[in-house]
N, C-alpha and C positions, 0 to 999 in steps of 0.2 A: 145620387150614386156616383157622380163625377167628382164631388169634393174629396172623398177619401182617396181616390186615385191620384188626384193632384197632390194632396199632402204626402202620399207615399212616394211619389216621384221627387218632391222637394227634399224629403228626408234622405232618399237615396243619394241625391246630388250632394247634399251637405256631408253625408258620410264619406263619399268618395273624396271630396275636397279636403276633409279633415285628415284622413289617413294618408292621402297622397298615393295610394295604391288601389288598383282594381283587383278584386279577388278573381283567380282563375277558377271558374265554376265548372268547366267542362270535365269530363272523365279523364284521368291521367292517361297519357300516352305511354305505353310500354312496348319495347321491341327487343325480344330476346334473340333476334337474328344477329349473329356476330358480324355478318357482312355489312359493311358500310361503303357505298359507292364513293370512290375517290380516296379511300383510306386503306391502309394495310395494318392488320392487327399485329402488334409487336410484343405485347405483354398481356397475359390474362391469368386469372385464377378464379375457378368456379368453386373452390373450397370443398372438393370431394375428398373422401378418405377420412382418416381418423386424426391426422396430425397436420399442423401447419407446415407448409412447404418452405423449409429453411434455405432452399436454394434461391428463393425469391424474396423472402421476408426476414427481418431481424426483430427480435423482441426488444422492447425498451423497458428499463428498470431504473428506479430511483425517485427521489423527491420531485414533485411537479405541482406547482401552485399550492393549493390547500390539501393536496393528497399525495399519493405515491403511484407511479406507474409500476405495474407488476406483471410479469409474464404469466402468473397464475390466473390472471383475469382475461386471458386470450385463449380460445380453444375452438375446435370445430364440433358441431352438434351431431355429426354423422348423417345429416340429411342435406348436405350440400350447402351449409351455411357457416360463415365465420361469426363467432360471438365475441364482441368486445364488451366486457362486463364492468359494472361499477358496484362495489360492495363495501361493507363496513365491518371491521374486525377490531375489537378492543379499543374502540374510540377513534380509530384511524380509517381513512377512506382510501380505497385502492381502485385503480382503473387500468384498463388494458390499452396498449399502444404498440404499433408495429410500423416499420418502414422498410424501404427497398434500398437504402443507402449502400453504395458500392456493389449492388447486385443488379439494379436497373435504374438508370438515370437517362433522361432525355430532355432535349430542348425542343419546344414546340410540339404540337400534336393534339390529339383528342383524348381526353381522360374521362372515364365514366365509372360510376359505382351505382349498383342497385341495392337498396337497403331499406330497412324499417327502423325509423328513429324511435328512441325511447321517449316516454312522455313525462318522466319525473324531472323535478327541478333540482338546482344546486350543482349541476354538472352539464357539460355539453360534449357532443361528439363532433368529429370533423373528418373530412376527406380533403387533404391538402398537399401542396407541393412545396418542397423546401430545398435550399441550397446554401452552402457556406457563404456565397456572395451576398446573401441578404443581410449579413452583418457588416458589410463594407459601407463606408460613408463616402459619398461622392459619386458622380456619374448617375445619380438617381437610381432607379431600379434596373437599369440596363445591365449592370454587372451582378444582378441577383435580386429576386423578389420572392417573398413568401406569398404564395397564392392559395388562399382558402377557398376551395371550390364550394364547400358548404360548411357552416357551423350551425349548431342547433341549440342556441341559448334561450329560445322563446317558446317553450312547449305549451304555454297556456295562451299564446297569441296567434298561433298558426303562421309564424314567421320563421324564416331561416336567415342566415347571414352569408353574403359573399364578401370577401375582403382581400386587399393587397397591402403588404407592409414592405418598406424598403428603407435604405440608408441607416441600417443598424437598428438597435433597440435602446439607444441612449438619447441624449438631447436632440440629435439630428433626425430622429425617427420620423418617418412620414407614413401616412396610410390613406386608403380610400376604401369605402364600403357601400354596400347596398343591401337592404333587408326587405325583400318582397313578402307580401302577404299571400299565402297560397292555402286555400281552404282544405282542411283535413290533411295537411302535409305530414302530421304526426300520426296518421292512421294508415296502416297498410304499407306496402312496398312502393318506393318511388325511385326514379333515377335522377342523379345529379351529375352534370357533365360540364366540361370546359373545353372550348376550342382555343388553343393558344397558338397564334401565328405571329409572323414578323411584325405585324402592324397593330394588333389589339388582342384583348381577351374577350371571349364571348361565353357567357354563362347560360346554362340550360337547366331547367327542371322538368322532368317528364317530357323531354323533347321540345319544350317551348323556351324561347329565348327570354331570359329574365334580366340580364344586364350586359352591356357592351361598353368597354372602356379601354383606354391606353394610358391610364393614370401612372405617373412616375416614369414613363418610358418603358416600353415592353422589354422584359428580361430576355437576354440573349444567351444565357448559360444553362447547361443541363441541370435538372432538378430531380430529386427522388420523391417517391410517393409515401404519404403517411396516412394511417387511419388511427385515430386516437379518441380517447375519452379523458376528460380532465375535470377536476373539481374546482369550483370557484364561485364567488358571490355574483359574478356577472349573470349567472343562470339562476340565481335565487338562493334559497336557504336549503342546503343539503340535508339539514335535520328534518325537513318536511318530506323528504323523498322516501318512497317505499322501495327499499333495497333488498336484494340485488336487482338491478335494472340492466337491460341489455340492448346494445345495438346489434341488429341481425343483418349480416351482409350476405347477399346472394352471389354477387360477382364483382370483380374489378377488371376493367379492360382499358388498354391504352393503344392508341392507333397513331400511325405516322402517315402524313400526307403522301399519296402517290402522285408523283410528278412525272410527266412525260419526259421532261428534261430537268436534270438536277445539277447544280453547281456544287460539287463536293469541296472544292478548294479554288479560290479563297472563300472561307465561310463569311456570310454576310455579317457585318459589324465587327469583323476581326481586324487586326493589324498584322500585315505580312511584309516580308522582304521584297525588295524591288524586282528580284528575279524568281519569286516564288512560283512553284508549279501550278498549272491550271489543270484541274481534274474534273471531268464531266462524265455524266452517265445518261443514257437514253433508254427508256423502257423498251424491252425486246419487241413488243408488238408494234412499235413505231418503225415503219420502213423508211429509212432516211434517204432522201433524194439529194438534199443539200444542207450543209451545216456551216454556220458562220459565227465566229467569235470576235467581239469588239471590245477593246479596252479604251475607255474614254472616247467612244465613237470612232476609233481607228481600228480597222480590221487587222487582227493579229493571226487569224487562221481562217481559211476557207477551203472546203472540200466536201467529200461524200462520206468520209469516215470520222469517227470520234477520235480526236488527236490523242496520242499517247505520251508525247514528250514536249508538250507545249508549256511555255513559261510566260510570265508577264514581261512585257517589252516596251511599255510606254516610258517616255522621259520622266524624270523625277527632279523637280526643282528644289523641294525642301521636304524634310521629314514630316510624317503624319499627314501627307496630302490625301484628300478624298479622291478615290478612284471608283469607277463603275465598270463592271464586267457584264456584258450582255451576250446571251447565246440565242441564236435563231435557228430553229430546225424546221425544215420543210419536208413533209413526207411525200410519198409518191402520188397522193391524191391532191397535192397542192395545199394542204392544211399546214399552217405555220404555228409552231409552239415556241414560246419565249420564256426565258428565265433571266433574272437580273440579280446581281449581288453588288451592294455598295460596301466598300471596305477602305482601310487606310494603308498607306505604303510608307516604309522607311528603309534605310540602308543597313542598320545594325540592330542586333537583338541579343540579349543575354538570356540564356535558357536556365533561369533560376525561378523558383516560385514567385508569382507576381502579386499574391495576395497576402496580407498580414505582415508582421515584422519577421524578418529572416534572421534568426539567431544561429551563429556558426561557431564551431570549435575545430581545432586541429587543422587537418589538411582538407581544403575545400576545392573541389574540381569546378572550374568555371567554364562551362561550355558556351560558346557564342557563335554567331554567324554574321557574315558580311555579305550582303547581296546587292549588286549594282545593276543599274539600268544598262542596256547594250552599249551606249555610247560612252560609258564611264569605265575607268580602270582605277585600281587601288594604288595610291601613292604612298600612304603610310597608315599603319594601324597601331594604336596605342591602347594599352590597358592601364588604368589609373586607379589608385585607392586614395580617396580624399577624406581625411579625418573631418568629422563634423563635431565641432566643439562650441558650446554656447558662449557667445560674446568673445569669440576668439577666432582670429584669422589663421588659416593653416594652408600650407602648400600641399598639392597632391603628390603622392608617391608613385613614380613610374614603375610599374611591374613588368611591362613588356612594351617594346617598340620596334617595329620592323616594317618592311615593305609588303609582307604577307601576314596572314593570320592563320595559325596552326589549327584552329577549330576549337581548341580547349587550352586552358592554362591551370596549372596546379598552384594554388595559393596556400602557403603555409601561414595560417593566421597566428600561430604561436610566435611569429617574429614581430608581432605588433601588439601594442597596448590594447587592453580591453576598451570598448567604446563603440560608438556609432561611426560608420563610414559610408561613403558613396562609392560604389564600384562602377567605373565608367569605361565603356568600350567606345573608342573613337575611331572613325574611319575618314581619312581625307582622300579625295579622289583627284585624278588628273585634271578635272574641270574646276578644281578649287572648292568643291563642296565639302563641308564638314558635317558628319553625322555622328551622333552619340546616343548610346543606350545607357541608362542609369538605373542601378538597383541599390536601394538602401539595405544595409545589413548591420547587424550588431555582433561584434566579436565578444565572446564570453569564454575565454580560455582559463583565466586566472582566478584563483580564490586567495584572498588575503587575510592573514591573521595580524591584527594590530594590537600591540601590548604597550599601554602608557604607564604601567606600573602604578596604578591608583591604589591608595591605601584602603584598608577595610572600611566599609560603610557602616552606618549605624541605623538600626531599625528597632523601634519599641524597646530601647534599653539594651539591645544586643548588638552584635556586629556580624557582618557577612563579608566574605572574601570577594574581591573584585579582580583578582588576577586571573588570567586565562591559562595558567599552567595546569598540567594534570598531576604534577608531583613537584615537590621542592623540599629542600632540607630545612631544618629549623634554624632560627637565628637571624633571619632577614629582617631588616628594619626599613621603615618608610619615611625618610626625611621629607618634610614638606615646607621647611623654612628656608630662608636665605635664597629665595628665587632669583634675586638680582645677581647673586654670585654665580648661579648656575644658568645664566643666559635666559632667565625668565621661567625656567622649568620648576614647577612646584610639586610634581609627581615623580618621585624617583625611588629606587630601591638600592639598598647597600647591605653588605655583609657586616655582621658584628665582629668579624675577625676570627672566626673559627675555620680551621682547615676543612677542606672537602665540601664546601658549600656548593649547591647546584640548583638550577631551575630547569624544568623539563616541560616542553610543549609538544602537542600532537597536531600535525597538519598534513593533509594527504598530498603525496606526490610533490615533495619539496623541490624547488628549482632555484631559489635565490633568497637572500636575507639582507637586511640592513639593520645595524645596531648603533645606537648613539650612547656613548659613555662619557663620563666626566672624570678626568684623571689629573693627579698632581704632576705626574711625569709620564711620558709615552711608554717608558719601559714597563710600567705596571700593567699596561694593556697586554703585553706579551705573556703575562702570567695567567691570563684567562685561557680556558680551553673551550673551543666551540666544536661541536661534533654532531653528526647526523647518523640515524640508524633506520633500518627497514623494520626491525622487530623489537627494538628496545634492549637487545642483548649485545649485539656486535656493533661497534661504533667506528665511524670513519671521521678522522680529524679534518677540520677545515682550516684553510689559511686565508684569513680575511685580508682585504686590501683597505688602506686608508683612503676614503673618498674625499674627506675634507677635515681640516683642523682649524679651530679658532682659539686664540689665546685670550683668557680673561684677565681681569684686573688684580685678582687676589690669588694668583697661582694656579687656578684651575683652567684646564683646557677642555674644550668640547671637541670630541673626536668622533667622526662618523665613519663606521666600518661597513663594508659591503662584501658580498661574495656570491659566486655561482655554485650550485650544487649539481654534481654529476647526474645527468638524466639517465645514465645507463642502469641505475638502480631505483627502486621504488622506495625512496627514503620518506618516512612518515613521522619521524621524531627529530626534534632539535633540542640540543642540550647545551646550556651555558654552565661551565664549571669553574670553580676557584680552588685548585689543588692546594695552593699555599694560603696562609692566613692573610687576608687583605681587608682592612677595616674601612669604615666610611670616610676616614680622613685622607685616604689615598685614592679610592675608587668608588664611584656611584654610577648607577645605570639608569638612563632616562627614557629609552625608547627601543622597541624591537618591532620589525616588520618582516613577516614571513610570506613568501609567495609560493603557491602550489598550483599544479595543473588541475583544472576543474574536471569533475567526473564526466566522461563522455568525450573529452578532447583527445584526439589521436595524434601521436607524434610520429615524425619520420624515424 
């Protein structure tokens, strides 16, 4: 009788060793009481009523992996449940997805869903948190992490997945995950929850901790909530699924930690100015007897009231120094409550979006701040625009320089060539310290039309036009020989000598042009007519200036003409006309460049 028992114990040990997990055999813990000691409920949806509450949620639509997200697969069943459905129509697979983006976003807290998972394969459901920062590379996950509280790709294994993703979704992508085995997790309702605090992520299933990690560095930025279903081979073969299948959600709740003392500013992990305000809050039920605030272990406030106009006041040696703020509150019973925030301090800041590439057009308002420690005063403040050119040294352009900073500067980007620039705000103090804030931006004001006058191309025995004109008269020829005579140019256009020849281009919001012609004598250039029009009917004549002139060996001159176009009118058409008969022995045209203001660029 003892031998079978021993064998059974050995088998159990081997099974546990092989799976690496111990099944949670106890009955699931469920708690429908919304009250959680130490937490404040800040978001909830019990999915009562007939329709999804669109003040809280957004529908997601469009292609997703091997299927399509569709709002038609999201609905309430009338019995207090949200339904996220997966179905098949005409050979395509559709699933439901919703999020709280721009309606509810929070950093840190306790996030919980109670739901019944579908058992079919070929798709998975998920309750997760997302932020745009998850696409950023660098600083690991601290500037944004995708947090998958649960995913359900293993319906036949009684496993779910917890996961973290950071540093974007390209070559730098990193992730961490854990897939616990939980008996009967795909049967009946269960709760899936996350505690996200400043130090770590703690995952729970039915009230029991299943994973604890700080992988990637804990995210410090607000995230929005997502509930989704999506089709993919990670979860098996969708063709084997019995559809439609449903995720049934009972409720979603989000809590924020109740703290006796809260440091509202500076926010932990942030970078602030040297004189940034210090804002604190104390729970009303705490009877304050004494309050002390320390910056880097130096007392900056002490009293019985919460300070209202307190600012940082510790010395600053260099930008991005690590600082610590500590708040100690003693209540009337002698109990002490403590709160700490670590942050960085600098003297300058440019208030422009700090994530992603900043593309700008037209007039750009540049708000900035200079904040100095108490012992410092501003000696000079300078705003620079430094061109960034590959393999090319460039000097910064001074936009502003004075002993004060006005708080904002209007930058007319139309005054600069398109391309990448570093916008630099510098502050020099009376102590000789130099601080600077840098923001990379890309100016995209101008759209260029370039005409090289290439002759017609050949394709399967036929020809096709390569000019960019929208209209032209008949009779134009394309000389391609004698490149040595025409300064190496083998793509030119010339009139056959008929009166009234013209070429017409369309380009929006024209502002300047450059034209290269080859002439026997400069007088023939004056016989050309260059004009612009807003509508193609009424024309305004242009007076080009000679930018350069080169004399060739066989009587031909290369003349470069340029001109500005009046910005008071929205000229969209450019016309080159030859009223008199001028043949190719007197004039040939080699190049045209038109510049117009890009759509969206606003001019003064």
